[in-house]
C-alpha positions in Angstrom: 0.0 -8.6 -32.4 0.4 -8.3 -35.5 -0.2 -4.5 -36.7 -3.1 -5.9 -38.9 -4.0 -7.7 -35.8 -3.5 -4.1 -34.0 -5.5 -2.6 -36.5 -8.0 -4.7 -36.2 -8.5 -4.5 -32.0 -9.4 -0.8 -32.5 -11.9 -1.3 -35.2 -13.0 -3.9 -33.5 -13.3 -1.4 -29.8 -14.6 2.0 -31.6 -17.8 -0.6 -33.4 -17.9 -2.2 -29.7 -18.0 1.5 -28.7 -20.2 3.1 -31.1 -23.0 -0.2 -30.1 -22.3 -3.4 -32.7 -23.5 -6.6 -30.7 -21.1 -8.5 -32.9 -17.5 -6.1 -32.9 -17.7 -7.2 -28.9 -18.6 -10.8 -30.2 -15.5 -11.2 -32.2 -13.7 -9.1 -30.0 -13.6 -10.7 -26.9 -12.0 -13.8 -28.6 -8.5 -11.5 -30.1 -8.3 -9.4 -27.0 -8.4 -12.7 -24.1 -5.9 -13.8 -25.6 -3.2 -11.0 -25.4 -4.0 -10.8 -21.9 -3.7 -14.1 -21.1 -0.7 -13.7 -22.6 0.8 -10.5 -20.4 -0.7 -12.9 -17.6 1.2 -15.7 -18.2 3.9 -13.2 -19.1 3.4 -11.9 -15.1 4.1 -15.8 -13.9 7.4 -16.7 -15.1 9.0 -14.0 -14.4 8.2 -15.7 -10.7 7.5 -18.6 -9.9 4.1 -20.2 -10.2 3.0 -20.3 -6.5 3.6 -17.1 -6.0 1.7 -15.1 -8.7 -1.9 -14.6 -9.4 -3.2 -17.8 -10.9 -3.4 -17.1 -15.1 -6.9 -18.1 -15.2 -8.3 -16.6 -12.6 -7.2 -12.8 -13.5 -8.0 -12.8 -16.7 -11.3 -14.0 -16.4 -12.0 -11.7 -14.4 -11.1 -8.8 -15.8 -12.5 -9.6 -19.2 -16.4 -9.4 -16.5 -15.0 -5.9 -15.9 -14.3 -4.7 -18.5 -16.6 -6.5 -20.6 -18.6 -4.6 -17.8 -17.3 -1.8 -19.1 -20.4 1.3 -20.6 -20.1 3.8 -22.6 -16.0 4.0 -22.7 -14.9 5.3 -25.4 -12.2 3.6 -27.5 -9.4 5.6 -28.9 -6.8 2.5 -30.0 -5.4 -0.9 -28.8 -2.9 0.4 -26.2 -6.3 2.3 -24.8 -7.7 -1.0 -24.5 -4.8 -2.5 -22.4 -3.6 -0.1 -20.0 -7.4 0.7 -19.0 -7.2 -3.8 -18.5 -4.2 -2.1 -16.8 -6.3 -0.7 -14.8 -7.9 -3.7 -13.3 -6.2 -6.0 -13.1 -4.4 -3.7 -10.6 -7.6 -3.8 -8.8 -8.3 -6.7 -8.9 -5.3 -8.0 -7.3 -5.7 -5.6 -4.7 -9.1 -5.8 -4.3 -8.7 -9.9 -3.5 -5.7 -9.1 -0.9 -7.7 -7.0 1.1 -10.2 -9.6 1.4 -8.2 -11.4 2.2 -6.1 -10.1 4.8 -10.3 -9.2 6.0 -10.7 -12.4 6.1 -8.0 -13.8 7.8 -7.7 -12.4 12.3 -4.5 -9.9 12.8 -3.2 -10.2 9.1 -0.5 -7.6 10.8 1.6 -10.3 9.3 5.2 -8.9 8.0 5.1 -8.3 3.7 9.2 -7.3 3.2 12.2 -8.9 3.6 15.0 -8.1 1.7 14.5 -8.0 -2.2 11.6 -9.6 -1.6 9.6 -7.3 -4.3 10.6 -7.6 -8.0 8.8 -4.6 -9.3 8.5 -6.4 -12.3 6.4 -9.2 -10.9 2.6 -9.3 -8.9 2.8 -11.8 -5.3 -0.6 -13.6 -5.6 -2.6 -12.4 -3.0 -2.7 -15.6 -1.5 1.1 -16.0 -1.6 3.2 -14.6 2.0 4.0 -11.5 -0.3 0.3 -10.5 -1.5 0.4 -8.1 0.5 3.8 -6.3 -1.0 0.4 -6.0 -3.2 -1.0 -3.6 -1.4 2.4 -1.4 0.1 2.7 -1.1 -3.7 -0.3 0.4 -4.1 -0.6 3.1 -2.0 3.2 3.6 -3.1 1.6 4.3 -6.0 -1.0 7.0 -4.3 1.4 8.8 -3.1 4.3 8.8 -6.4 0.0 10.1 -8.4 -0.3 12.7 -5.7 3.6 13.7 -6.5 4.2 12.5 -10.4 0.2 11.7 -12.0 2.7 10.4 -15.6 5.2 8.2 -13.2 2.5 6.3 -11.2 0.7 5.9 -14.6 3.2 4.0 -16.6 4.6 2.1 -13.1 0.8 1.1 -13.6 1.1 -0.4 -17.1 4.3 -1.3 -16.6 3.5 -4.1 -14.1 -0.6 -4.5 -13.8 -1.0 -4.4 -16.9 2.0 -6.0 -18.2 2.5 -2.8 -21.4 6.5 -2.5 -22.9 8.4 0.7 -22.7 6.7 1.8 -26.4 3.2 0.4 -25.6 3.7 2.4 -22.6 4.8 5.0 -24.3 0.9 5.5 -26.1 -0.5 5.5 -24.2 1.0 8.9 -22.0 1.6 10.1 -25.8 5.7 10.1 -24.7 8.8 8.7 -26.0 10.5 5.9 -25.5 12.9 7.8 -23.9 10.6 9.8 -21.8 8.7 6.9 -20.4 12.3 4.4 -19.8 13.8 7.4 -18.3 10.6 7.8 -15.8 10.1 4.4 -15.5 13.2 3.9 -14.2 13.4 7.4 -12.2 9.6 5.7 -10.1 10.9 2.3 -10.3 14.0 4.3 -7.5 11.6 6.2 -5.5 8.3 2.9 -5.2 11.3 0.9 -3.7 12.7 3.3 -1.5 9.9 4.2 -0.4 8.3 0.4 0.4 11.7 -0.1 1.7 10.4 3.1 3.9 7.3 1.5 5.2 7.9 -1.5 5.9 10.8 -0.8 8.2 8.0 1.2 10.2 
């Protein structure tokens, strides 16, 4: 997205927050395509059978985003940071629903090197439980280090670049990259520990 388009998105978000339905109608196609791009990026990182379907994820995120009321959008990055939280909730909810529908549902969720923090398994894949495990580990990390947990959420579930995540958390890209590496290493150790329990 060009800087002009990014600026337009910010303007439209603010107008929408002030009640302009015309701004919302103009905004939706702009952000919808960006959400699709983010979802497609996740699809390319793992095989198509192992990812949440792009269209389903985008549509669910879109429906939830449009339903948010009373939020004062700061800018495009803020919007996509909120989108990251919603995508995380969508994926976690889908895994929980799938497990609740199955009897027993207690399959082992980890294998050597299965979880890649840069790729999200589909809720209906054999690795879908990793989404739940990652969510639980992120809750623990958030208690210890909220900023690093937020960076993981933005990068993994929101697909934000280091620079976009830096803007969202109001720190330099260098700080975000350092936090990303530390958080990723901590999460991988935590997930391995939980998988062996």
